[in-house]
N, C-alpha and C positions, 0 to 999 in steps of 0.2 A: 293531131293537135300540136301546136307549137309550144315551146317551153314558156314563152311569154304568156300565152293563154292559160297554161296550167298554173303558173305563178299567180296570175290575176284571179283565176277561179279560186285558188286556195286562200288568197288574201281577202277576197270578198265573202268567204264563208265565215260563219261564227267562230269556228276553231282557228281559222287562219288569222282573223282579226286579233284574237287573244294572243296567238303566237307572235304576231307582228308587234303588238304592244309590249309583250314581255321581252322580245328581242331588242326593241328600241330602248327599253329601260336598261337592259344589260349593256348595250352599246354606250348609253349616256354615262352609266356608272364607270365603265372601263375608260372612257375618255376623261372623266373627271379624275380618276385615279392616276392615269398617266400624266395628265397635266400637273397634278400636285407633285408627283415625283420629279418632274423636270424643273418645277419651280423651286423645290427644296434643294435640288442639285445646283441650280444657279445661285441661290442664296449662300450655300456653302462655299462655292467658288468665289463669290464676292467677298465673303468673310476672309478666306485664305489670302486673297489679293490685298485686302486692307492690312492684315497682319504682316504680310511680306513688305508692304510699303513702310510700315512702322519700324520693322527690323532694319530695313535699308537706311532709313532716316537715322536711327540710333547708331548704326555702324559708321555712317558718314560723319556724324557728329563726333564720335569717339576718335576717328582718324584725324579730324580737324584739331581736336583738343590735344592729341598726342604729338602732332606736328606743329604745335603753336610756336615754338622757338627752337629752331634746329641749329642754332649757333653752338659752338663748343662751350663747355661748362666754364672755362676760365674767362671767356669773353663776357658771359652773363654775370659772373661774380665781379669782374672788374667794373662793369657798368654800375653796379650797386655799391661799389667800394668795399666789397667783402673779400676780395682776393688778397691774400697776404703773400708778398714776394719774399 
């Protein structure tokens, strides 16, 4: 008897049908579990990227604010009439 005929005979028996149903249920649960884990991992990665984007934005803004006026202090004071010669 071939392997296929043996499998077919087992699945068509009452015990085989119950075993196939239980096996299919476990396979579906396993698939749902793995799918949920990959979804959670993708959500966490998305959150990390959004936080990284916010941090980069804040850093760029801080650099722009600190480099706002790179002229020497005496030129800035002279412009406002606050430099005493």
